[in-house]
TIPASE-374922 format. One record per residue (C-alpha): residue number from 1; residue in three letters; x, y, z. Coordinates in steps of 0.1 Angstrom, whole numbers, always signed. Layout:
REM residues N
<atom NUM "ala" <X Y Z>>
...
//
This chain:
REM residues 397
<atom 1 "met" <+926 +1019 +1356>>
<atom 2 "ala" <+925 +1057 +1358>>
<atom 3 "ala" <+951 +1061 +1331>>
<atom 4 "glu" <+930 +1041 +1307>>
<atom 5 "lys" <+898 +1060 +1315>>
<atom 6 "asp" <+915 +1094 +1311>>
<atom 7 "ala" <+939 +1085 +1283>>
<atom 8 "phe" <+925 +1110 +1259>>
<atom 9 "ala" <+917 +1137 +1284>>
<atom 10 "asp" <+953 +1139 +1294>>
<atom 11 "leu" <+964 +1148 +1258>>
<atom 12 "arg" <+947 +1182 +1258>>
<atom 13 "leu" <+919 +1179 +1233>>
<atom 14 "thr" <+907 +1215 +1235>>
<atom 15 "pro" <+939 +1231 +1220>>
<atom 16 "arg" <+939 +1205 +1192>>
<atom 17 "leu" <+902 +1212 +1185>>
<atom 18 "arg" <+909 +1249 +1182>>
<atom 19 "ser" <+938 +1242 +1159>>
<atom 20 "ala" <+916 +1220 +1137>>
<atom 21 "thr" <+888 +1246 +1135>>
<atom 22 "leu" <+913 +1273 +1126>>
<atom 23 "ile" <+927 +1251 +1098>>
<atom 24 "leu" <+892 +1244 +1085>>
<atom 25 "leu" <+883 +1281 +1085>>
<atom 26 "gly" <+916 +1289 +1067>>
<atom 27 "leu" <+906 +1264 +1040>>
<atom 28 "val" <+874 +1283 +1031>>
<atom 29 "pro" <+889 +1314 +1013>>
<atom 30 "leu" <+915 +1292 +996>>
<atom 31 "phe" <+892 +1266 +981>>
<atom 32 "leu" <+863 +1290 +976>>
<atom 33 "leu" <+884 +1311 +953>>
<atom 34 "leu" <+895 +1281 +933>>
<atom 35 "asp" <+860 +1267 +930>>
<atom 36 "leu" <+845 +1301 +920>>
<atom 37 "arg" <+872 +1303 +892>>
<atom 38 "tyr" <+867 +1269 +877>>
<atom 39 "gln" <+830 +1262 +887>>
<atom 40 "ser" <+814 +1296 +882>>
<atom 41 "ala" <+781 +1281 +872>>
<atom 42 "arg" <+777 +1266 +907>>
<atom 43 "arg" <+782 +1298 +927>>
<atom 44 "pro" <+749 +1296 +947>>
<atom 45 "ala" <+756 +1260 +957>>
<atom 46 "leu" <+792 +1268 +965>>
<atom 47 "ala" <+782 +1298 +986>>
<atom 48 "val" <+758 +1276 +1006>>
<atom 49 "phe" <+784 +1248 +1010>>
<atom 50 "tyr" <+812 +1270 +1022>>
<atom 51 "gly" <+789 +1291 +1043>>
<atom 52 "val" <+777 +1260 +1062>>
<atom 53 "his" <+813 +1248 +1064>>
<atom 54 "ala" <+825 +1281 +1079>>
<atom 55 "ala" <+795 +1282 +1103>>
<atom 56 "leu" <+802 +1247 +1116>>
<atom 57 "ser" <+839 +1255 +1121>>
<atom 58 "gly" <+832 +1288 +1137>>
<atom 59 "ala" <+806 +1275 +1161>>
<atom 60 "ala" <+830 +1247 +1172>>
<atom 61 "leu" <+858 +1273 +1177>>
<atom 62 "leu" <+835 +1295 +1198>>
<atom 63 "ala" <+823 +1265 +1218>>
<atom 64 "thr" <+858 +1258 +1230>>
<atom 65 "phe" <+857 +1291 +1249>>
<atom 66 "thr" <+825 +1282 +1268>>
<atom 67 "ala" <+823 +1262 +1300>>
<atom 68 "thr" <+804 +1234 +1284>>
<atom 69 "gly" <+828 +1232 +1254>>
<atom 70 "arg" <+858 +1231 +1276>>
<atom 71 "arg" <+842 +1204 +1297>>
<atom 72 "arg" <+832 +1182 +1268>>
<atom 73 "pro" <+855 +1190 +1238>>
<atom 74 "asp" <+851 +1154 +1226>>
<atom 75 "his" <+814 +1160 +1219>>
<atom 76 "val" <+821 +1193 +1201>>
<atom 77 "ala" <+847 +1176 +1179>>
<atom 78 "leu" <+823 +1147 +1171>>
<atom 79 "leu" <+795 +1170 +1161>>
<atom 80 "leu" <+818 +1191 +1140>>
<atom 81 "ile" <+831 +1162 +1120>>
<atom 82 "leu" <+796 +1147 +1115>>
<atom 83 "gly" <+783 +1181 +1104>>
<atom 84 "leu" <+812 +1185 +1079>>
<atom 85 "ala" <+806 +1150 +1065>>
<atom 86 "thr" <+769 +1156 +1062>>
<atom 87 "asn" <+775 +1190 +1045>>
<atom 88 "ile" <+798 +1174 +1019>>
<atom 89 "asn" <+773 +1146 +1012>>
<atom 90 "val" <+744 +1171 +1008>>
<atom 91 "phe" <+765 +1191 +984>>
<atom 92 "phe" <+773 +1159 +964>>
<atom 93 "his" <+736 +1150 +963>>
<atom 94 "arg" <+725 +1185 +950>>
<atom 95 "val" <+754 +1193 +927>>
<atom 96 "pro" <+769 +1172 +899>>
<atom 97 "ala" <+804 +1163 +911>>
<atom 98 "asn" <+830 +1137 +906>>
<atom 99 "pro" <+823 +1109 +931>>
<atom 100 "ala" <+860 +1099 +933>>
<atom 101 "leu" <+869 +1135 +943>>
<atom 102 "ile" <+841 +1136 +970>>
<atom 103 "ser" <+853 +1102 +982>>
<atom 104 "asp" <+889 +1114 +986>>
<atom 105 "val" <+877 +1145 +1005>>
<atom 106 "leu" <+856 +1123 +1029>>
<atom 107 "thr" <+885 +1099 +1034>>
<atom 108 "leu" <+908 +1128 +1042>>
<atom 109 "leu" <+882 +1141 +1067>>
<atom 110 "met" <+880 +1107 +1084>>
<atom 111 "met" <+918 +1102 +1086>>
<atom 112 "ser" <+926 +1138 +1097>>
<atom 113 "ser" <+898 +1137 +1124>>
<atom 114 "ala" <+912 +1104 +1138>>
<atom 115 "phe" <+947 +1119 +1139>>
<atom 116 "phe" <+936 +1152 +1155>>
<atom 117 "phe" <+910 +1140 +1180>>
<atom 118 "ser" <+922 +1104 +1190>>
<atom 119 "trp" <+887 +1089 +1186>>
<atom 120 "ser" <+877 +1060 +1207>>
<atom 121 "ala" <+868 +1029 +1186>>
<atom 122 "leu" <+831 +1035 +1191>>
<atom 123 "arg" <+833 +1071 +1179>>
<atom 124 "gln" <+855 +1063 +1150>>
<atom 125 "val" <+830 +1037 +1139>>
<atom 126 "ile" <+802 +1062 +1142>>
<atom 127 "val" <+821 +1087 +1121>>
<atom 128 "cys" <+828 +1061 +1094>>
<atom 129 "leu" <+792 +1048 +1093>>
<atom 130 "val" <+777 +1083 +1091>>
<atom 131 "thr" <+802 +1093 +1064>>
<atom 132 "cys" <+799 +1062 +1042>>
<atom 133 "gly" <+762 +1059 +1048>>
<atom 134 "gly" <+756 +1095 +1039>>
<atom 135 "phe" <+778 +1091 +1007>>
<atom 136 "ala" <+759 +1060 +996>>
<atom 137 "leu" <+725 +1076 +1002>>
<atom 138 "ala" <+735 +1108 +984>>
<atom 139 "gly" <+749 +1089 +955>>
<atom 140 "met" <+718 +1066 +951>>
<atom 141 "met" <+693 +1094 +954>>
<atom 142 "ala" <+712 +1120 +933>>
<atom 143 "pro" <+691 +1134 +905>>
<atom 144 "his" <+722 +1135 +882>>
<atom 145 "glu" <+743 +1106 +869>>
<atom 146 "ala" <+774 +1097 +889>>
<atom 147 "ala" <+793 +1074 +866>>
<atom 148 "pro" <+821 +1059 +888>>
<atom 149 "phe" <+801 +1059 +920>>
<atom 150 "gly" <+806 +1022 +928>>
<atom 151 "tyr" <+843 +1025 +926>>
<atom 152 "ala" <+843 +1057 +946>>
<atom 153 "phe" <+822 +1041 +973>>
<atom 154 "gly" <+845 +1011 +975>>
<atom 155 "val" <+875 +1035 +979>>
<atom 156 "leu" <+857 +1053 +1007>>
<atom 157 "val" <+848 +1021 +1025>>
<atom 158 "leu" <+885 +1010 +1022>>
<atom 159 "gly" <+895 +1044 +1036>>
<atom 160 "ala" <+871 +1039 +1065>>
<atom 161 "val" <+886 +1005 +1073>>
<atom 162 "val" <+921 +1018 +1072>>
<atom 163 "thr" <+912 +1048 +1093>>
<atom 164 "thr" <+895 +1027 +1119>>
<atom 165 "thr" <+924 +1003 +1121>>
<atom 166 "gly" <+949 +1031 +1122>>
<atom 167 "ser" <+929 +1049 +1149>>
<atom 168 "arg" <+929 +1018 +1171>>
<atom 169 "val" <+967 +1014 +1167>>
<atom 170 "leu" <+972 +1051 +1174>>
<atom 171 "gly" <+948 +1049 +1204>>
<atom 172 "arg" <+969 +1021 +1219>>
<atom 173 "tyr" <+1000 +1041 +1216>>
<atom 174 "arg" <+983 +1072 +1231>>
<atom 175 "glu" <+969 +1051 +1260>>
<atom 176 "gly" <+1003 +1037 +1267>>
<atom 177 "leu" <+1017 +1073 +1267>>
<atom 178 "ala" <+990 +1085 +1290>>
<atom 179 "arg" <+995 +1055 +1313>>
<atom 180 "arg" <+1032 +1064 +1315>>
<atom 181 "gln" <+1024 +1100 +1322>>
<atom 182 "thr" <+1001 +1090 +1350>>
<atom 183 "glu" <+1027 +1066 +1364>>
<atom 184 "leu" <+1053 +1094 +1363>>
<atom 185 "ala" <+1029 +1118 +1380>>
<atom 186 "glu" <+1021 +1093 +1407>>
<atom 187 "leu" <+1058 +1086 +1412>>
<atom 188 "ser" <+1065 +1123 +1414>>
<atom 189 "thr" <+1037 +1127 +1440>>
<atom 190 "arg" <+1050 +1099 +1461>>
<atom 191 "leu" <+1086 +1113 +1460>>
<atom 192 "met" <+1074 +1147 +1471>>
<atom 193 "ser" <+1053 +1131 +1499>>
<atom 194 "val" <+1084 +1111 +1510>>
<atom 195 "gln" <+1105 +1143 +1508>>
<atom 196 "glu" <+1080 +1162 +1530>>
<atom 197 "glu" <+1080 +1134 +1555>>
<atom 198 "glu" <+1118 +1133 +1556>>
<atom 199 "arg" <+1119 +1171 +1560>>
<atom 200 "his" <+1094 +1169 +1588>>
<atom 201 "arg" <+1115 +1142 +1606>>
<atom 202 "leu" <+1147 +1161 +1601>>
<atom 203 "ser" <+1131 +1193 +1614>>
<atom 204 "arg" <+1118 +1175 +1645>>
<atom 205 "asp" <+1152 +1158 +1652>>
<atom 206 "leu" <+1171 +1191 +1648>>
<atom 207 "his" <+1147 +1210 +1670>>
<atom 208 "glu" <+1140 +1184 +1697>>
<atom 209 "asp" <+1172 +1163 +1699>>
<atom 210 "ile" <+1202 +1183 +1686>>
<atom 211 "gly" <+1188 +1217 +1695>>
<atom 212 "gln" <+1179 +1206 +1731>>
<atom 213 "ser" <+1213 +1190 +1735>>
<atom 214 "leu" <+1231 +1222 +1724>>
<atom 215 "ala" <+1208 +1242 +1747>>
<atom 216 "ala" <+1219 +1219 +1776>>
<atom 217 "val" <+1256 +1224 +1766>>
<atom 218 "ser" <+1250 +1262 +1767>>
<atom 219 "ala" <+1234 +1260 +1801>>
<atom 220 "tyr" <+1263 +1239 +1814>>
<atom 221 "leu" <+1288 +1264 +1800>>
<atom 222 "gln" <+1270 +1292 +1817>>
<atom 223 "ala" <+1271 +1273 +1850>>
<atom 224 "ile" <+1308 +1267 +1846>>
<atom 225 "glu" <+1314 +1303 +1837>>
<atom 226 "gln" <+1296 +1315 +1869>>
<atom 227 "gln" <+1314 +1290 +1892>>
<atom 228 "leu" <+1349 +1297 +1880>>
<atom 229 "pro" <+1369 +1318 +1905>>
<atom 230 "pro" <+1377 +1354 +1895>>
<atom 231 "gly" <+1414 +1345 +1891>>
<atom 232 "leu" <+1407 +1324 +1860>>
<atom 233 "gly" <+1395 +1353 +1839>>
<atom 234 "glu" <+1409 +1340 +1807>>
<atom 235 "leu" <+1391 +1306 +1812>>
<atom 236 "arg" <+1359 +1323 +1820>>
<atom 237 "ala" <+1361 +1344 +1788>>
<atom 238 "arg" <+1366 +1312 +1768>>
<atom 239 "ala" <+1337 +1296 +1785>>
<atom 240 "ala" <+1316 +1326 +1777>>
<atom 241 "asp" <+1327 +1325 +1740>>
<atom 242 "ala" <+1318 +1288 +1739>>
<atom 243 "arg" <+1284 +1295 +1754>>
<atom 244 "arg" <+1277 +1322 +1729>>
<atom 245 "leu" <+1288 +1299 +1700>>
<atom 246 "ala" <+1265 +1272 +1713>>
<atom 247 "ala" <+1236 +1297 +1715>>
<atom 248 "lys" <+1243 +1309 +1680>>
<atom 249 "thr" <+1243 +1273 +1667>>
<atom 250 "val" <+1210 +1267 +1684>>
<atom 251 "ala" <+1195 +1297 +1667>>
<atom 252 "gln" <+1209 +1285 +1633>>
<atom 253 "leu" <+1195 +1250 +1639>>
<atom 254 "arg" <+1161 +1265 +1647>>
<atom 255 "gln" <+1163 +1285 +1615>>
<atom 256 "val" <+1172 +1254 +1594>>
<atom 257 "ser" <+1144 +1235 +1612>>
<atom 258 "gln" <+1119 +1261 +1602>>
<atom 259 "leu" <+1131 +1260 +1566>>
<atom 260 "leu" <+1127 +1223 +1565>>
<atom 261 "arg" <+1093 +1222 +1580>>
<atom 262 "pro" <+1078 +1253 +1597>>
<atom 263 "ser" <+1058 +1243 +1627>>
<atom 264 "val" <+1036 +1274 +1622>>
<atom 265 "leu" <+1024 +1258 +1589>>
<atom 266 "asp" <+1010 +1228 +1608>>
<atom 267 "asp" <+998 +1248 +1638>>
<atom 268 "tyr" <+983 +1280 +1623>>
<atom 269 "gly" <+980 +1275 +1585>>
<atom 270 "leu" <+993 +1290 +1553>>
<atom 271 "met" <+990 +1327 +1557>>
<atom 272 "pro" <+1008 +1330 +1591>>
<atom 273 "ser" <+1036 +1308 +1579>>
<atom 274 "leu" <+1041 +1329 +1547>>
<atom 275 "gln" <+1041 +1361 +1568>>
<atom 276 "thr" <+1069 +1346 +1589>>
<atom 277 "tyr" <+1088 +1334 +1560>>
<atom 278 "leu" <+1086 +1367 +1540>>
<atom 279 "lys" <+1097 +1386 +1571>>
<atom 280 "asp" <+1127 +1363 +1575>>
<atom 281 "phe" <+1135 +1365 +1538>>
<atom 282 "gln" <+1135 +1403 +1539>>
<atom 283 "glu" <+1159 +1404 +1568>>
<atom 284 "arg" <+1183 +1379 +1553>>
<atom 285 "his" <+1184 +1392 +1517>>
<atom 286 "gly" <+1175 +1428 +1520>>
<atom 287 "val" <+1147 +1425 +1494>>
<atom 288 "ala" <+1115 +1442 +1503>>
<atom 289 "ala" <+1087 +1416 +1504>>
<atom 290 "thr" <+1050 +1421 +1507>>
<atom 291 "leu" <+1021 +1396 +1511>>
<atom 292 "ser" <+985 +1401 +1503>>
<atom 293 "ser" <+955 +1378 +1503>>
<atom 294 "glu" <+919 +1380 +1491>>
<atom 295 "gly" <+892 +1355 +1500>>
<atom 296 "val" <+917 +1328 +1512>>
<atom 297 "pro" <+902 +1307 +1540>>
<atom 298 "glu" <+920 +1303 +1573>>
<atom 299 "arg" <+929 +1267 +1566>>
<atom 300 "leu" <+932 +1248 +1533>>
<atom 301 "pro" <+938 +1211 +1527>>
<atom 302 "pro" <+973 +1202 +1539>>
<atom 303 "pro" <+986 +1191 +1505>>
<atom 304 "ile" <+976 +1225 +1491>>
<atom 305 "glu" <+991 +1244 +1520>>
<atom 306 "thr" <+1024 +1225 +1517>>
<atom 307 "ala" <+1025 +1230 +1479>>
<atom 308 "ile" <+1019 +1268 +1481>>
<atom 309 "tyr" <+1044 +1272 +1508>>
<atom 310 "arg" <+1071 +1253 +1489>>
<atom 311 "val" <+1063 +1271 +1457>>
<atom 312 "val" <+1068 +1305 +1474>>
<atom 313 "gln" <+1099 +1292 +1491>>
<atom 314 "glu" <+1114 +1281 +1458>>
<atom 315 "ala" <+1103 +1312 +1439>>
<atom 316 "leu" <+1118 +1336 +1465>>
<atom 317 "ser" <+1150 +1315 +1466>>
<atom 318 "asn" <+1152 +1320 +1428>>
<atom 319 "val" <+1147 +1358 +1433>>
<atom 320 "ala" <+1175 +1359 +1459>>
<atom 321 "arg" <+1199 +1339 +1437>>
<atom 322 "his" <+1192 +1352 +1402>>
<atom 323 "ala" <+1168 +1382 +1400>>
<atom 324 "arg" <+1188 +1410 +1416>>
<atom 325 "ala" <+1154 +1424 +1426>>
<atom 326 "arg" <+1147 +1452 +1451>>
<atom 327 "his" <+1111 +1442 +1457>>
<atom 328 "val" <+1090 +1411 +1455>>
<atom 329 "arg" <+1052 +1408 +1459>>
<atom 330 "val" <+1033 +1376 +1468>>
<atom 331 "ala" <+995 +1376 +1463>>
<atom 332 "leu" <+970 +1349 +1471>>
<atom 333 "ala" <+934 +1349 +1460>>
<atom 334 "thr" <+905 +1324 +1455>>
<atom 335 "glu" <+882 +1327 +1425>>
<atom 336 "arg" <+858 +1303 +1408>>
<atom 337 "gly" <+869 +1272 +1428>>
<atom 338 "glu" <+906 +1277 +1425>>
<atom 339 "leu" <+935 +1292 +1445>>
<atom 340 "arg" <+957 +1316 +1426>>
<atom 341 "leu" <+992 +1324 +1437>>
<atom 342 "arg" <+1011 +1352 +1420>>
<atom 343 "val" <+1048 +1361 +1427>>
<atom 344 "asp" <+1061 +1393 +1410>>
<atom 345 "asp" <+1096 +1408 +1413>>
<atom 346 "asp" <+1113 +1438 +1397>>
<atom 347 "gly" <+1145 +1421 +1389>>
<atom 348 "val" <+1164 +1414 +1356>>
<atom 349 "gly" <+1139 +1388 +1344>>
<atom 350 "leu" <+1146 +1355 +1327>>
<atom 351 "pro" <+1175 +1350 +1302>>
<atom 352 "pro" <+1168 +1360 +1266>>
<atom 353 "asp" <+1171 +1324 +1255>>
<atom 354 "gly" <+1142 +1314 +1277>>
<atom 355 "arg" <+1162 +1289 +1297>>
<atom 356 "tyr" <+1154 +1289 +1334>>
<atom 357 "pro" <+1184 +1290 +1357>>
<atom 358 "gly" <+1186 +1259 +1379>>
<atom 359 "thr" <+1160 +1233 +1384>>
<atom 360 "gly" <+1137 +1252 +1408>>
<atom 361 "leu" <+1109 +1258 +1383>>
<atom 362 "val" <+1110 +1222 +1372>>
<atom 363 "gly" <+1102 +1212 +1408>>
<atom 364 "ile" <+1075 +1239 +1411>>
<atom 365 "arg" <+1059 +1226 +1379>>
<atom 366 "glu" <+1059 +1190 +1390>>
<atom 367 "arg" <+1045 +1199 +1425>>
<atom 368 "val" <+1017 +1220 +1409>>
<atom 369 "gln" <+1008 +1195 +1382>>
<atom 370 "ala" <+1006 +1167 +1408>>
<atom 371 "leu" <+977 +1186 +1424>>
<atom 372 "gly" <+960 +1192 +1390>>
<atom 373 "gly" <+971 +1229 +1388>>
<atom 374 "ser" <+989 +1250 +1362>>
<atom 375 "leu" <+1020 +1272 +1362>>
<atom 376 "thr" <+1026 +1302 +1341>>
<atom 377 "val" <+1059 +1322 +1340>>
<atom 378 "ala" <+1063 +1355 +1322>>
<atom 379 "ser" <+1093 +1379 +1320>>
<atom 380 "arg" <+1088 +1415 +1311>>
<atom 381 "ala" <+1096 +1441 +1337>>
<atom 382 "gly" <+1110 +1415 +1361>>
<atom 383 "thr" <+1095 +1380 +1364>>
<atom 384 "ser" <+1059 +1370 +1371>>
<atom 385 "leu" <+1050 +1335 +1383>>
<atom 386 "val" <+1013 +1325 +1385>>
<atom 387 "val" <+1001 +1292 +1400>>
<atom 388 "arg" <+965 +1280 +1399>>
<atom 389 "leu" <+953 +1251 +1420>>
<atom 390 "pro" <+918 +1237 +1421>>
<atom 391 "ile" <+902 +1238 +1455>>
<atom 392 "arg" <+865 +1233 +1446>>
<atom 393 "gly" <+849 +1206 +1467>>
<atom 394 "glu" <+879 +1205 +1491>>
<atom 395 "arg" <+873 +1210 +1528>>
<atom 396 "ala" <+898 +1227 +1550>>
<atom 397 "ala" <+914 +1204 +1574>>
//
């Protein structure tokens, strides 16, 4: 099942890896000062140990900002923990130290790594084997005497067993959570698909059935108006009023039909439909609206076209209801295999408490996340909404 395969990927490993490396780097000055104060005779060895520790942590942190590191953060995390465990065991082998203290540090490393990185069972076993094996090898080959080594090794093995068991239990809970998240995302996608189909059907019914019926009523009224004798002027005037009201209703139905599902979106694509919508928005609300595009293909996959159109529709609706803006700018661009939408207005911005008015942004976020995209909202001089959707590998319909 997809949820089981991607259970850990869905939990955003890269931010947690960055947090872990920052914590590891923050520990260096704290413990280095303590060790230099109470173990001044071991300064060269301590300098090497903390230098390697900082180098490993810093390299892992920098790797998270590279394309390879962002693509495989699990590999970076595994190499980081194995490197830290090896560094600790090498220090234990070269410098006389209390085995129980080293065992506690290694146990803490195994447990914290399982908590931070949600290891799979195989990777947790690899971490525990390398950690315990390295500790045993360092203790047996140490040139100095390590009195309570057997006891410390037993404690470390017990810690490895507890860590592996706890990691499996935690992994099951995380898999369940990821599965529920996937199910919710699939349900949200299905609901949005059904909603679009229902809008399409209502738009067609309004335009083809009700609209045509009202147009026929308007034509009949016009015929009646023309055939009435001149002496029935008042009746002719009422027939003319009824005809104008029917024509006005037809125009309103056409407008509602376009809001539900613009035919230009299906016939001509995203950019012409946005141009039509922004022109209508400017006329209805008196807010100056501009549209720009850069590198956007003539046609995009239908789900992306629909999503972008609905996002712009909801964003401008929020501008009209809450922003009190005088100008709004919509910009579309493609870069590095993704489509970027940016909507900026010069209104009052978001409330100070950070709560978004209404539920529009919730719907936007669900629609964007269903397509694997991201949403960012900032409020400084007005409000800025940025949507990024992946389009690499997609073919225009």
